[in-house]
C-alpha positions, -999 to 999 in steps of 0.1 A, spaced: -433 -53 -771 -418 -23 -753 -432 -14 -719 -428 16 -696 -421 13 -659 -417 36 -629 -386 34 -609 -361 52 -586 -325 61 -594 -302 42 -571 -268 48 -587 -254 68 -616 -221 67 -636 -215 101 -652 -187 87 -674 -209 61 -692 -241 81 -686 -258 50 -672 -279 44 -641 -291 16 -618 -328 18 -613 -350 1 -587 -384 -6 -602 -415 5 -582 -431 -24 -563 -399 -45 -563 -374 -41 -534 -350 -66 -548 -353 -61 -586 -327 -36 -599 -319 -27 -635 -281 -22 -634 -262 2 -656 -289 9 -681 -286 38 -705 -299 73 -697 -314 93 -726 -288 117 -741 -311 147 -737 -311 143 -699 -281 162 -684 -259 145 -658 -269 170 -631 -305 158 -634 -297 122 -626 -298 124 -588 -299 93 -566 -334 90 -551 -353 107 -579 -381 89 -596 -378 81 -633 -395 65 -662 -379 35 -677 -387 21 -711 -380 -17 -714 -373 -23 -751 -371 -61 -748 -391 -78 -720 -368 -108 -723 -336 -87 -718 -338 -65 -687 -305 -47 -696 -320 -35 -729 -338 -5 -713 -336 33 -713 -343 60 -687 -366 83 -706 -373 110 -680 -363 121 -645 -390 135 -622 -382 166 -602 -355 178 -626 -356 213 -641 -358 215 -679 -325 223 -697 -317 260 -702 -333 274 -734 -355 244 -738 -327 224 -755 -306 195 -744 -274 200 -724 -245 178 -735 -225 173 -703 -205 143 -717 -186 137 -749 -173 101 -752 -161 75 -776 -180 43 -784 -167 22 -755 -170 52 -731 -134 51 -717 -123 83 -735 -144 114 -728 -148 150 -719 -171 155 -689 -184 189 -678 -208 177 -651 -195 146 -632 -212 160 -600 -240 185 -599 -229 220 -607 -192 213 -598 -180 236 -626 -151 213 -636 -140 200 -670 -125 165 -670 -106 150 -699 -99 112 -698 -81 89 -722 -84 51 -719 -102 55 -686 -75 76 -670 -82 112 -662 -54 132 -678 -65 168 -674 -87 186 -649 -98 223 -653 -115 238 -623 -125 272 -608 -104 268 -577 -66 263 -573 -50 244 -587 -69 255 -618 -52 230 -641 -40 196 -631 -22 174 -656 -16 137 -650 11 122 -672 39 134 -694 39 167 -712 54 173 -747 54 209 -762 63 211 -799 57 249 -802 62 278 -778 53 277 -741 53 309 -719 48 312 -682 45 346 -663 34 358 -629 1 376 -625 18 410 -627 35 402 -660 69 409 -645 95 401 -671 121 392 -645 100 362 -633 87 351 -667 98 318 -681 96 310 -718 104 278 -736 108 284 -773 120 269 -805 125 301 -824 130 337 -812 119 345 -776 97 374 -767 116 405 -756 122 408 -718 116 372 -708 138 348 -688 138 318 -711 154 286 -722 154 267 -754 164 233 -765 193 246 -787 204 280 -775 216 307 -798 252 305 -807 255 267 -804 266 245 -832 239 225 -850 251 193 -834 251 206 -798 223 196 -774 215 215 -743 189 199 -720 182 231 -701 197 265 -706 188 299 -691 194 331 -709 183 364 -693 177 380 -727 169 416 -734 167 426 -697 180 459 -684 193 459 -649 180 484 -625 202 500 -598 210 476 -569 191 448 -585 200 411 -587 196 388 -617 199 351 -612 201 327 -642 189 297 -621 178 298 -585 167 268 -565 156 266 -529 155 231 -513 138 243 -481 119 217 -460 105 214 -426 120 185 -407 95 172 -380 106 156 -348 116 120 -353 126 124 -390 160 107 -393 187 101 -419 173 126 -443 194 142 -471 187 178 -485 207 189 -515 203 224 -528 219 216 -562 225 181 -576 239 173 -610 247 138 -623 266 136 -656 269 100 -669 280 82 -700 267 47 -709 271 24 -739 300 31 -763 328 8 -773 366 8 -781 362 34 -808 341 57 -786 358 89 -773 345 116 -750 367 146 -745 352 159 -713 327 148 -687 318 176 -663 291 173 -636 293 211 -630 309 237 -652 306 274 -643 321 303 -662 317 340 -656 319 363 -686 321 400 -693 315 410 -729 311 443 -747 310 461 -713 328 493 -704 320 497 -667 337 483 -636 332 448 -621 344 448 -585 347 410 -582 343 379 -603 337 346 -586 340 314 -607 325 296 -576 312 315 -545 304 295 -514 291 319 -487 293 312 -450 266 287 -438 235 304 -424 228 291 -389 199 311 -374 173 303 -348 167 272 -329 194 251 -311 209 230 -339 240 208 -333 261 208 -365 289 182 -362 311 193 -392 309 218 -421 329 217 -453 333 247 -475 343 223 -503 346 185 -500 365 166 -527 362 128 -526 388 102 -537 396 112 -573 418 81 -579 392 56 -568 397 31 -596 426 14 -614 409 25 -646 421 60 -637 456 69 -648 462 104 -634 441 122 -608 440 157 -593 422 164 -560 425 201 -569 443 216 -599 447 254 -603 464 266 -634 490 294 -633 480 331 -638 496 348 -667 482 382 -678 466 399 -648 485 431 -637 480 428 -599 491 401 -575 488 364 -585 478 342 -556 469 307 -565 461 297 -530 452 318 -499 443 301 -467 433 318 -435 446 351 -422 466 341 -444 484 311 -428 495 298 -462 499 315 -495 510 301 -529 517 326 -556 518 322 -594 545 330 -619 581 318 -616 601 328 -585 627 355 -592 655 334 -576 663 298 -579 665 295 -541 631 312 -536 598 293 -537 563 304 -545 551 294 -510 546 317 -480 539 305 -445 527 324 -413 551 325 -384 540 343 -353 515 365 -372 540 373 -400 538 359 -435 573 347 -445 585 333 -478 599 297 -479 635 296 -493 661 269 -500 695 273 -483 727 253 -484 728 229 -453 763 242 -445 751 278 -443 723 267 -420 746 248 -397 728 216 -403 744 182 -413 723 164 -438 727 135 -462 746 147 -494 722 162 -519 696 173 -493 687 209 -487 670 230 -460 639 251 -462 638 283 -441 614 312 -437 629 346 -448 
């Protein structure tokens, strides 16, 4: 026979919509994790409030139901408020009232909260991996096309900075993990357009040691394969500047531009700087030929052809064949004057050398 009892809420689980109730007149007797009627909103189940409990089976204390909560306001409109949608075992749910009037929406799968929507920042929190099979667009609050990002599978919206899995113009078998195309943008006067910009800026507190900060890091790797496998190129970084269908003037093109390091403020002690550092390119017997730095000759430009220019300059190497067999393509600085390196006959130089040897002089 069912019986009704008076009690006090001592604990509440909004996920399972169950409560622990202390029955009136019993300090030690608790009904743990009993069901709360579905017409009672989560916000009404407040610890300390009195309630009415219906014991459905006197021989089974857990087979009970919280029928009502004293002191709670009736649901708006006189109807029930469904604060929780859940599956049969209560580990997958949508909860709109985990705490009283918190104004959050929580999505959980297999007892793990995967998505949180809330009125304050961050407004959306996603826990886990994200897969987008259609279009995804991100813009700033002012709808500024220069700062918009758009991930797309088909045609992008006009005026967006965007990337796509297989960029336009690629062969069907190509795969680009990340590509940036500033499409349909019109440059304003004195403006700057960056395809990709990254800022690895951190604050290093006192006592922080042996840290590494890398502004740009790319790691290209190949695994697997076999004797019949062939890869034509493996490039960790590849940069190419292009001018196409353009009738104006470009003052300078840099394939790679490394500005002067910025040292400003504070009292730092920088031991060494490298504009470019190239490690051992012949580090394994598996490598046959190795170049530390390889610059191809220049063939079609109409101005000077300088393959290498160091310092004021202190050393210059020019392209194209030398006009004379005794002249080299190397210039060296002597006393502030850049002079060309030339071969001369040892006898003409007044030097006795082993037969077959020659002398280099600056002319």
